[in-house]
C-alpha positions as CSV (number, residue, x, y, z in Angstrom):
1,X,-50.3,91.3,2.3
2,X,-46.8,90.2,2.4
3,X,-46.7,89.7,6.1
4,X,-49.7,87.1,5.7
5,X,-48.1,85.2,3.0
6,X,-44.7,85.0,5.2
7,X,-46.8,83.7,8.0
8,X,-48.6,81.2,6.0
9,X,-45.2,79.8,4.8
10,X,-43.9,79.4,8.3
11,X,-47.0,77.7,9.4
12,X,-46.8,75.4,6.4
13,X,-43.0,74.7,7.1
14,X,-43.8,73.9,10.7
15,X,-46.5,71.6,9.8
16,X,-44.2,69.6,7.4
17,X,-41.6,69.5,10.0
18,X,-44.0,68.1,12.7
19,X,-45.2,65.6,10.2
20,X,-41.6,64.5,9.5
21,X,-40.8,64.3,13.1
22,X,-43.7,62.3,13.9
23,X,-43.0,60.0,10.7
24,X,-39.4,59.6,12.0
25,X,-40.7,58.8,15.5
26,X,-43.1,56.4,14.0
27,X,-40.4,54.5,12.3
28,X,-38.0,54.7,15.1
29,X,-40.6,53.1,17.3
30,X,-41.6,50.5,14.8
31,X,-38.4,49.5,13.2
32,X,-35.5,51.4,14.8
33,X,-33.6,51.0,17.9
34,X,-36.6,52.1,20.1
35,X,-38.9,49.5,18.3
36,X,-40.2,46.6,20.5
37,X,-38.1,43.5,20.5
38,X,-39.7,40.7,18.4
39,X,-39.9,37.3,20.3
40,X,-41.5,33.9,19.9
41,X,-43.5,32.4,22.9
42,X,-44.2,28.9,23.6
43,X,-46.2,27.6,26.6
44,X,-44.6,25.4,29.1
45,X,-46.1,21.8,28.7
46,X,-46.2,18.8,31.0
47,X,-44.4,15.6,29.6
48,X,-41.8,13.1,30.0
49,X,-38.4,13.7,28.5
50,X,-36.3,10.7,27.6
51,X,-32.8,11.9,28.9
52,X,-29.9,10.9,26.7
53,X,-26.2,11.8,26.5
54,X,-24.2,12.4,23.4
55,X,-20.6,11.9,23.4
56,X,-17.6,11.7,21.0
57,X,-15.2,8.8,21.1
58,X,-12.5,6.9,19.5
59,X,-12.4,3.1,18.7
60,X,-9.8,1.4,20.8
61,X,-8.8,-2.2,22.0
62,X,-8.3,-2.9,25.7
63,X,-6.1,-5.9,25.0
64,X,-3.3,-5.2,22.5
65,X,-0.3,-7.8,21.9
66,X,3.2,-6.8,20.7
67,X,4.8,-9.9,19.3
68,X,8.5,-9.6,19.4
69,X,11.7,-11.6,20.1
70,X,13.3,-11.7,23.8
71,X,16.7,-11.2,22.5
72,X,18.1,-9.0,19.8
73,X,18.2,-10.6,16.4
74,X,17.5,-10.3,12.6
75,X,14.0,-11.1,11.2
76,X,14.0,-14.1,9.0
77,X,10.4,-14.0,7.6
78,X,7.0,-12.3,8.5
79,X,3.9,-14.5,7.5
80,X,1.0,-12.1,8.2
81,X,0.1,-8.8,7.0
82,X,-2.3,-5.9,8.3
83,X,-5.8,-6.7,8.4
84,X,-5.2,-10.5,8.7
85,X,-7.2,-12.6,11.2
86,X,-4.9,-15.1,13.1
87,X,-5.6,-18.0,15.4
88,X,-4.0,-18.7,18.6
89,X,-0.7,-20.6,18.3
90,X,-0.4,-19.4,14.7
91,X,3.0,-18.6,13.5
92,X,3.4,-14.9,12.8
93,X,7.1,-14.4,12.2
94,X,10.4,-16.0,12.7
95,X,13.7,-14.8,13.8
96,X,17.2,-16.1,12.4
97,X,18.2,-18.6,14.8
98,X,21.9,-18.0,14.1
99,X,23.7,-20.9,15.8
100,X,20.9,-22.4,17.9
101,X,20.4,-25.3,15.7
102,X,23.9,-26.1,15.9
103,X,24.2,-25.8,19.6
104,X,21.3,-27.9,20.0
105,X,22.9,-30.8,18.1
106,X,25.9,-30.4,20.2
107,X,23.8,-30.5,23.5
108,X,22.0,-33.4,22.3
109,X,25.2,-35.5,21.8
110,X,26.5,-34.4,25.1
111,X,23.2,-35.5,26.7
112,X,23.6,-38.8,25.0
113,X,27.2,-39.1,26.3
114,X,26.2,-38.2,29.8
115,X,23.5,-41.2,29.6
116,X,26.3,-43.3,28.6
117,X,28.4,-42.3,31.4
118,X,25.7,-42.9,33.9
119,X,25.1,-46.2,32.4
120,X,28.7,-47.2,32.8
121,X,28.8,-45.9,36.3
122,X,25.7,-47.9,37.1
123,X,27.4,-51.1,35.8
124,X,30.5,-50.2,37.9
125,X,28.4,-49.9,40.8
126,X,26.7,-53.2,40.4
127,X,30.2,-54.8,39.9
128,X,31.2,-53.1,43.1
129,X,28.2,-54.6,44.9
130,X,28.9,-57.9,43.6
131,X,32.4,-57.7,45.0
132,X,31.4,-56.5,48.3
133,X,29.0,-59.4,48.7
134,X,31.7,-61.9,47.8
135,X,34.2,-60.2,50.0
136,X,31.6,-60.3,52.9
137,X,30.9,-63.8,52.3
138,X,34.7,-64.8,52.3
139,X,35.4,-62.6,55.4
140,X,32.6,-64.4,57.3
141,X,33.9,-67.7,56.4
142,X,37.5,-66.9,57.4
143,X,36.2,-65.5,60.7
144,X,34.4,-68.7,61.3
145,X,37.5,-70.9,60.5
146,X,39.8,-68.5,62.5
147,X,37.5,-69.1,65.6
148,X,38.2,-72.9,65.2
149,X,42.0,-72.1,64.7
150,X,41.9,-73.7,61.4
151,X,43.7,-70.7,59.9
152,X,45.8,-67.8,61.2
153,X,44.8,-64.5,62.5
154,X,46.6,-62.8,59.6
155,X,44.6,-64.6,57.0
156,X,41.4,-63.4,58.8
157,X,42.5,-59.9,58.9
158,X,43.5,-60.0,55.3
159,X,39.7,-61.1,54.3
160,X,38.5,-58.3,56.5
161,X,40.6,-55.7,54.8
162,X,39.2,-57.2,51.5
163,X,35.6,-56.6,52.7
164,X,36.6,-53.0,53.7
165,X,38.2,-52.3,50.3
166,X,34.9,-53.8,48.6
167,X,32.8,-51.4,50.7
168,X,34.9,-48.3,49.7
169,X,34.5,-49.5,46.0
170,X,30.8,-49.7,46.4
171,X,30.8,-46.0,47.7
172,X,33.1,-44.8,45.1
173,X,30.8,-46.3,42.3
174,X,27.8,-44.8,43.9
175,X,29.3,-41.4,44.0
176,X,30.4,-41.7,40.4
177,X,26.9,-42.7,39.5
178,X,25.5,-39.8,41.3
179,X,27.9,-37.4,39.5
180,X,27.0,-38.8,36.1
181,X,23.3,-38.5,36.8
182,X,23.7,-34.9,37.9
183,X,25.7,-34.1,34.8
184,X,23.1,-35.6,32.8
185,X,20.4,-33.5,34.4
186,X,22.5,-30.4,33.9
187,X,22.9,-31.0,30.3
188,X,19.1,-31.8,30.0
189,X,18.3,-28.5,31.6
190,X,20.6,-26.8,29.1
191,X,19.1,-28.5,26.3
192,X,15.5,-27.3,27.5
193,X,16.8,-23.8,28.0
194,X,18.2,-23.9,24.4
195,X,15.0,-25.5,23.0
196,X,13.2,-22.6,24.7
197,X,15.5,-20.1,23.1
198,X,14.8,-21.8,19.7
199,X,11.2,-21.6,20.3
200,X,11.2,-18.0,21.2
201,X,12.4,-17.1,17.6
202,X,9.1,-18.3,16.4
203,X,6.6,-15.6,17.1
204,X,3.3,-17.2,17.7
205,X,-0.1,-15.5,18.2
206,X,-1.2,-15.7,22.0
207,X,-5.0,-15.5,21.3
208,X,-7.3,-15.4,18.3
209,X,-6.6,-11.8,17.2
210,X,-6.5,-9.4,14.5
211,X,-3.1,-7.8,12.9
212,X,-2.9,-4.1,13.1
213,X,0.6,-3.5,12.6
214,X,3.7,-5.0,10.8
215,X,6.7,-3.1,12.2
216,X,9.6,-5.1,10.8
217,X,10.5,-6.6,7.5
218,X,12.6,-9.5,6.7
219,X,16.3,-8.8,7.1
220,X,15.8,-6.0,9.7
221,X,17.4,-6.1,13.1
222,X,15.2,-5.7,16.1
223,X,16.3,-5.3,19.7
224,X,14.7,-7.3,22.7
225,X,11.1,-6.4,23.1
226,X,10.9,-4.7,19.8
227,X,7.4,-5.4,18.2
228,X,7.6,-7.3,14.9
229,X,3.7,-7.8,14.7
230,X,1.0,-5.9,16.6
231,X,-2.2,-7.6,17.5
232,X,-5.5,-6.8,19.1
233,X,-8.3,-9.0,20.5
234,X,-11.3,-8.1,18.3
235,X,-13.6,-9.2,21.3
236,X,-12.0,-6.1,23.2
237,X,-12.6,-3.5,20.9
238,X,-14.7,-0.6,22.2
239,X,-15.3,3.1,22.0
240,X,-13.5,5.4,24.5
241,X,-16.0,8.2,24.6
242,X,-16.1,11.6,26.5
243,X,-19.5,13.0,28.0
244,X,-20.2,16.3,29.5
245,X,-19.8,16.1,33.1
246,X,-22.7,18.5,33.7
247,X,-24.9,16.0,31.8
248,X,-23.4,12.8,33.1
249,X,-25.6,12.3,36.0
250,X,-27.0,8.5,35.8
251,X,-24.4,7.3,33.6
252,X,-23.6,3.8,34.6
253,X,-22.5,0.4,33.2
254,X,-25.0,-1.6,31.3
255,X,-27.0,1.4,29.7
256,X,-27.9,0.9,26.0
257,X,-26.0,3.1,23.5
258,X,-26.1,3.9,19.9
259,X,-22.9,4.1,18.0
260,X,-22.4,5.9,14.7
261,X,-19.0,5.5,13.2
262,X,-17.6,8.5,11.2
263,X,-16.7,6.0,8.6
264,X,-20.2,5.2,8.2
265,X,-22.5,7.5,10.0
266,X,-25.7,6.5,8.4
267,X,-25.6,3.2,10.2
268,X,-26.4,2.9,13.9
269,X,-24.8,0.2,15.8
270,X,-25.9,-1.2,19.1
271,X,-23.7,-1.1,22.1
272,X,-23.7,-0.7,25.8
273,X,-21.8,1.1,28.5
274,X,-19.1,-1.4,29.5
275,X,-17.3,0.7,32.1
276,X,-17.4,4.2,33.6
277,X,-13.9,5.6,34.4
278,X,-13.4,6.8,38.0
279,X,-11.2,9.5,36.9
280,X,-12.6,12.4,34.9
281,X,-10.8,15.0,32.7
282,X,-10.7,18.2,34.9
283,X,-9.5,20.2,32.0
284,X,-12.2,19.5,29.4
285,X,-14.8,18.9,32.2
286,X,-15.7,15.5,30.5
287,X,-16.6,12.1,31.9
288,X,-14.8,9.2,30.4
289,X,-16.7,6.0,29.7
290,X,-16.0,2.8,27.5
291,X,-18.7,1.8,25.1
292,X,-18.7,-2.0,23.8
293,X,-20.4,-3.2,20.8
294,X,-23.1,-5.7,20.9
295,X,-21.9,-7.2,17.7
296,X,-18.6,-6.1,16.1
297,X,-19.1,-4.5,12.7
298,X,-16.9,-6.0,9.8
299,X,-14.0,-3.8,8.7
300,X,-13.8,-1.7,11.7
301,X,-10.7,0.4,12.1
302,X,-8.8,1.0,15.4
303,X,-8.6,5.0,15.9
304,X,-12.0,5.4,14.0
305,X,-13.9,8.4,15.4
306,X,-17.6,7.7,16.7
307,X,-20.6,9.5,17.9
308,X,-22.3,7.8,20.8
309,X,-25.8,8.4,22.1
310,X,-26.5,6.7,25.5
311,X,-30.3,6.3,26.7
312,X,-30.5,7.1,30.4
313,X,-33.4,5.7,32.7
314,X,-36.7,7.5,32.0
315,X,-38.1,10.2,34.5
316,X,-41.7,10.9,35.7
317,X,-43.7,13.7,34.1
318,X,-42.6,17.2,34.6
319,X,-42.7,20.8,33.2
320,X,-40.9,20.9,29.9
321,X,-39.5,23.9,28.0
322,X,-37.4,24.2,24.8
323,X,-33.8,24.2,25.7
324,X,-33.5,27.5,23.6
325,X,-35.6,29.2,26.2
326,X,-33.0,28.8,28.9
327,X,-31.2,32.1,29.7
328,X,-28.3,33.3,32.1
329,X,-28.9,36.4,33.8
330,X,-26.0,37.4,36.1
331,X,-25.4,34.3,37.9
332,X,-28.8,32.9,37.7
333,X,-30.5,30.3,35.3
334,X,-33.9,31.0,34.2
335,X,-36.5,31.9,31.5
336,X,-38.3,35.1,30.3
337,X,-42.1,34.8,30.9
338,X,-44.3,37.1,28.9
339,X,-47.8,37.2,30.6
340,X,-50.4,39.6,31.6
341,X,-48.0,41.1,34.1
342,X,-45.4,41.9,31.4
343,X,-42.1,40.6,30.8
344,X,-40.1,39.0,33.8
345,X,-37.2,36.8,34.4
346,X,-38.1,33.5,36.3
347,X,-35.2,31.6,37.9
348,X,-35.8,27.8,37.5
349,X,-34.1,24.6,38.6
350,X,-33.4,22.3,35.7
351,X,-33.4,18.5,35.4
352,X,-32.5,16.2,32.5
353,X,-32.3,17.5,29.0
354,X,-33.3,15.3,26.1
355,X,-32.0,15.1,22.5
356,X,-35.3,16.5,21.2
357,X,-34.3,19.9,22.4
358,X,-36.6,19.9,25.5
359,X,-35.4,20.2,29.1
360,X,-37.2,19.5,32.5
361,X,-37.9,22.2,34.8
362,X,-38.1,21.0,38.3
363,X,-39.0,24.3,40.0
364,X,-40.1,27.9,39.0
365,X,-42.5,27.3,36.4
366,X,-46.0,25.8,35.9
367,X,-47.7,24.3,33.0
368,X,-49.2,26.9,30.7
369,X,-46.6,29.8,31.4
370,X,-45.8,31.6,28.3
371,X,-42.0,31.3,27.8
372,X,-39.9,33.4,25.3
373,X,-38.0,30.8,23.3
374,X,-36.2,33.2,20.6
375,X,-35.7,37.1,20.6
376,X,-34.1,39.4,18.1
377,X,-31.9,40.9,21.0
378,X,-31.1,40.5,24.4
379,X,-33.8,41.1,26.7
380,X,-33.9,43.0,29.9
381,X,-36.7,43.7,32.6
382,X,-37.8,46.8,30.8
383,X,-37.7,45.5,27.3
384,X,-40.7,45.9,25.0
385,X,-41.5,43.0,23.1
386,X,-43.9,42.0,20.3
387,X,-44.9,38.5,20.0
388,X,-44.5,37.0,16.5
389,X,-44.8,33.3,15.2
390,X,-41.2,33.2,13.6
391,X,-38.0,35.4,13.6
392,X,-36.2,35.1,10.3
393,X,-32.5,35.1,10.3
394,X,-32.3,35.0,14.2
395,X,-30.5,32.4,16.1
396,X,-31.7,30.8,19.3
């Protein structure tokens, strides 16, 4: 009787143990590490993706002007401030002229004196010409009288000497006149140079511009070439943008772009690709392009960050899959396909990607192939899967 009871207990314990093992195995196969990986599947579709590029950039100006003196000096006054719009030729600031005005007055007097000296030399020349003409006439008359023996040869020779002296006086007067004129030209050139120096202390706007910097205040001393006021041409403001090299195929000048400034991200500004740089950044693997505004927004700030979206030319219809479905297996790019043959990795050749999350598949898939988009874990060729509608808390 005791033996039968002991046997019954052992059988019951064994049954309970088997039940527990079975339950544990069921749980492990359903929710444990041996459970199938939950995945979401979407069929590949035929459609047209609108290729676009997204990049980050900085607002810059391709034409910047630094208004400063050509010689060292002290700033006398600054008439503009940051944010002011100025016209070409407008006075921005003025340097202390020191003694330029006094030197200019002295040179004006010297030029006037040189003019008087030239006038006197001209009068002396006319007097010498008149004397030469008279001496020539007298010499000719004496020569004729000497030929008729009315006067002596010594008298004729004296008149010839007077004529030669008159010729020398004319030459001296012409030389003095030339020297006076040259001296006047020299002084006039010095006056023009001094006027140029005086004009240089007046810092004028070279073009219609926007003031972005006031680097010196009245009373401060600056060296030659140091900027007192910084200007930019508003018409030259653009966004220096960086695009991923791997997606920059087709990027060309003239393509439309949408610009969202970081200071006002809710407003999209129209623009276009103005220039694509011929040198890329090999470290960050980015392509550089300049994006111009169709219409410059008011209150834009140099150095403001911007998000740029460039619309590329459209493509012909192709097989499209979600970008999240693209996987890397070893050195191959492809997708996991879950069809009647089971789970398999299919290498693909990709085309353009759109900002809507879809990418072109140029080779490797056909329309209707069930592609794994999201999965709980990394997949392998022997992975067991369970297709579900959504995976909560899982990333792409």
